[in-house]
C-alpha positions in Angstrom: 64.3 111.9 51.2 63.3 108.3 50.5 60.3 106.9 52.2 60.9 105.1 55.5 64.2 106.8 56.3 64.3 108.9 59.4 66.9 111.4 60.5 70.0 112.8 58.9 71.3 110.3 56.4 74.5 111.1 54.5 73.9 112.3 51.0 70.1 112.1 51.3 69.5 115.3 53.4 71.2 117.5 50.9 74.4 117.6 52.9 76.8 115.0 51.4 78.6 114.7 54.8 75.4 114.1 56.9 74.5 116.0 60.0 77.1 118.4 61.3 78.9 117.2 64.4 77.2 118.5 67.6 73.9 119.4 65.9 70.6 118.1 67.4 67.2 117.5 66.0 64.0 119.2 67.3 62.9 116.3 69.4 66.2 116.3 71.4 66.2 120.0 71.8 62.6 119.9 73.2 63.5 117.1 75.6 66.4 119.0 76.9 64.3 122.1 77.3 61.6 120.2 79.2 64.3 118.6 81.4 65.8 122.0 82.2 62.3 123.4 83.2 61.6 120.3 85.3 65.0 120.6 87.1 64.4 124.3 87.8 60.9 123.7 89.2 62.1 120.8 91.3 65.0 122.8 92.7 62.7 125.8 93.6 60.3 123.4 95.3 63.1 121.8 97.2 64.3 125.2 98.4 60.8 126.0 99.7 60.5 122.7 101.6 64.0 122.8 103.1 63.6 126.4 104.3 60.5 125.4 106.3 62.2 122.4 108.1 63.7 122.8 111.5 67.6 122.8 111.5 67.6 119.7 113.8 65.7 117.7 111.2 68.2 118.7 108.4 71.1 117.8 110.7 69.6 114.4 111.4 69.4 113.7 107.7 73.2 114.3 107.3 74.6 113.2 110.6 72.0 110.6 111.7 69.5 110.8 114.5 71.0 111.1 117.9 70.4 108.4 120.5 67.4 108.8 122.7 69.4 107.8 125.7 73.0 108.6 126.4 74.9 106.2 128.6 77.9 107.4 130.6 80.1 106.2 133.4 78.5 108.4 136.0 81.5 110.6 136.3 80.8 114.1 134.9 83.8 116.2 133.9 83.7 119.9 133.4 84.7 121.5 130.1 87.8 123.2 131.5 91.3 121.8 131.2 94.1 122.2 133.5 97.3 123.9 132.4 99.1 120.6 132.6 96.6 118.9 130.2 96.9 121.8 127.8 100.7 121.6 127.9 100.6 117.8 127.3 98.2 118.4 124.3 100.5 121.0 122.9 103.5 118.7 123.1 101.6 115.9 121.5 100.6 118.2 118.7 104.1 119.3 118.1 105.3 115.7 117.9 102.6 114.9 115.3 103.5 117.9 113.2 107.2 117.2 113.2 106.7 113.5 112.4 104.5 114.2 109.4 
């Protein structure tokens, strides 16, 4: 190879067509290997950290921190629905399904 020429030059490397498509030099292969090792180690470390955090902290990261104070109208309703409310909700659902 002539002095000052780096890499795979057509006709100079002994292969008249140059580097075969998809082949990589040593430096690229080493960089990819180091990156894979780093990614694996970072992923393992992340799993260690995340497993030690309380579930509420993890939820806060995705949903957002809940308000410290909840304001309401003062009227507190129970979680049970009357049969009339359930019937109305079923009718509304049927209407939505048929319209779509």
